[in-house]
C-alpha positions in Angstrom: 70.9 12.8 -245.2 68.2 13.3 -242.5 69.0 14.4 -239.0 68.0 11.0 -237.7 70.5 9.3 -240.0 73.2 11.7 -239.1 72.7 11.0 -235.4 72.7 7.3 -236.0 76.0 7.5 -238.0 77.5 9.7 -235.2 76.4 7.3 -232.5 77.8 4.2 -234.3 81.2 5.9 -234.6 81.4 6.3 -230.8 82.8 3.6 -228.4 80.2 1.8 -226.3 80.8 3.8 -223.1 80.2 7.1 -225.0 77.1 5.6 -226.6 75.7 4.9 -223.1 76.5 8.4 -222.1 74.7 9.8 -225.1 71.7 7.5 -224.4 71.6 8.9 -220.8 71.7 12.4 -222.1 68.9 11.7 -224.7 66.7 10.2 -221.9 67.2 13.3 -219.7 66.3 15.5 -222.7 63.1 13.4 -223.2 62.3 13.9 -219.5 62.5 17.7 -219.9 59.8 17.8 -222.6 57.4 15.5 -220.8 54.4 17.4 -219.5 54.3 18.1 -215.8 51.8 16.5 -213.6 49.0 18.9 -212.5 49.0 20.0 -208.9 46.6 18.2 -206.6 43.6 20.0 -205.3 43.9 21.5 -201.9 40.7 19.7 -201.0 42.5 16.4 -201.7 45.4 17.3 -199.4 43.1 17.1 -196.3 41.2 14.0 -197.4 41.4 11.2 -194.9 42.9 13.4 -192.1 39.6 13.9 -190.3 39.8 17.7 -190.7 36.5 19.5 -191.3 36.4 23.3 -191.3 33.3 25.3 -192.1 33.4 28.6 -193.9 32.5 30.3 -190.6 35.4 28.6 -188.8 37.8 29.8 -191.5 36.5 33.4 -191.3 36.8 33.3 -187.6 40.4 32.1 -187.7 41.2 34.8 -190.2 39.8 37.5 -188.0 41.7 36.1 -185.1 45.0 36.2 -187.0 44.5 39.7 -188.4 43.0 41.4 -185.3 46.3 42.7 -183.8 48.0 43.7 -187.1 48.4 47.5 -187.6 46.2 49.0 -190.2 47.0 51.9 -192.5 43.4 52.5 -193.7 41.9 54.0 -190.5 
């Protein structure tokens, strides 16, 4: 007897409410093995918001944020 046939026999022996419960569990197991959606690109997160930063602006903002932090390398 195959595993599939054994499962079918076991399901048929259950009352309808337990069959539904087993079906719900099987569906949740199927969801676990479904591949995850890839993350969206960071570039796509700002699309349509009217935000435009140049590399120079980003560098300047980083320098501003880091200028008052203590340094151990000097």
